[in-house]
C-alpha positions in Angstrom: 29.5 -54.7 -1.0 30.7 -52.2 -3.6 33.9 -50.3 -3.3 33.1 -46.6 -3.6 35.6 -44.0 -4.6 36.1 -41.1 -2.1 34.3 -38.6 -4.4 31.3 -40.8 -4.4 31.0 -40.4 -0.7 31.9 -36.7 -0.5 29.1 -34.4 0.5 29.0 -30.6 0.6 27.1 -28.9 3.4 26.5 -25.2 3.2 25.7 -23.4 6.3 24.5 -19.9 6.9 24.9 -18.3 10.2 22.4 -15.5 10.2 23.5 -12.2 11.5 21.9 -8.9 11.0 23.8 -7.8 7.9 23.8 -6.8 4.3 26.8 -8.5 2.9 26.6 -7.4 -0.8 25.4 -4.3 -2.5 26.7 -4.3 -6.0 25.6 -2.3 -9.1 26.6 -3.6 -12.6 26.4 -0.5 -14.9 25.6 -1.1 -18.6 25.7 -4.9 -18.4 25.9 -6.9 -21.6 22.5 -8.0 -22.9 23.5 -11.7 -22.4 23.7 -11.1 -18.7 20.0 -10.0 -18.6 19.1 -13.1 -20.5 21.2 -15.5 -18.4 19.6 -14.1 -15.2 16.1 -14.4 -16.6 15.5 -10.7 -16.5 13.3 -8.7 -18.9 15.2 -8.6 -22.3 13.2 -5.5 -23.5 15.1 -3.2 -21.2 17.3 -0.5 -22.7 20.6 -2.1 -22.1 22.8 0.9 -22.7 21.1 3.0 -20.0 20.4 0.3 -17.5 22.0 -1.4 -14.5 21.6 -4.6 -12.5 21.7 -4.3 -8.7 22.5 -7.4 -6.6 22.0 -7.5 -2.9 22.3 -10.2 -0.3 21.0 -9.9 3.3 20.9 -12.0 6.4 18.5 -13.2 7.8 17.3 -14.2 4.4 13.6 -13.3 5.1 14.5 -9.6 5.2 15.0 -9.7 1.5 11.3 -9.1 1.3 11.8 -5.8 3.2 14.6 -4.8 0.8 12.3 -5.4 -2.1 9.5 -3.3 -0.6 11.9 -0.4 0.2 13.4 -0.4 -3.3 10.0 -0.3 -5.0 8.7 2.5 -2.8 11.7 4.7 -3.0 13.0 4.4 -6.5 11.9 3.7 -10.1 13.4 0.2 -10.3 12.0 -3.1 -11.6 12.2 -6.1 -9.3 14.1 -8.8 -11.1 14.2 -11.4 -8.4 13.7 -11.7 -4.7 14.4 -14.9 -2.7 13.3 -15.0 1.0 15.2 -18.3 1.4 18.7 -17.2 0.2 18.3 -13.5 1.0 19.0 -12.4 -2.6 17.5 -9.4 -4.3 18.1 -8.4 -8.0 16.9 -5.0 -9.2 17.1 -3.4 -12.7 16.7 0.1 -13.8 18.8 3.2 -14.5 22.1 3.4 -12.6 21.0 6.4 -10.6 17.7 4.6 -9.6 19.3 1.4 -8.6 21.9 3.4 -6.6 19.1 5.4 -4.9 17.3 2.2 -4.0 20.4 0.7 -2.4 21.1 3.9 -0.6 17.6 3.9 1.0 17.9 0.2 1.8 21.3 0.7 3.4 20.2 3.7 5.4 17.0 2.0 6.7 18.8 -1.2 7.7 21.7 0.6 9.3 19.7 3.3 11.1 16.4 1.7 12.0 17.2 -2.0 12.2 20.8 -1.7 13.4 22.2 -4.0 10.8 25.8 -4.1 9.7 25.8 -2.8 6.1 28.7 -3.3 3.6 30.0 -0.6 1.3 28.2 -0.3 -2.0 30.3 -1.3 -5.0 29.9 -0.6 -8.8 31.3 -2.0 -12.0 
């Protein structure tokens, strides 16, 4: 029988306790072009007038609803949506991403009675 080191037996378990909440609403204004490329987003965007919006929501499946609201209420591009992790990434002008997040926050707070975090911007 082999003698294993402790790190060989170590295992990481990540758990998500779904609540009804939006835990992250963050806008990155004028990001560096490399950030678009590293995230796999459209490199043809006008970097100097653009923003990347990142959102996380629980339960994760409601990320689909956030994507729908953002596309219907603002002129943003959908960069990524994952119904398994609850992640949404939007791109567009700062004001448009901010508008999408405002509509999402309002809908989830007022209609679905979610806890919604404060929007942040860098």
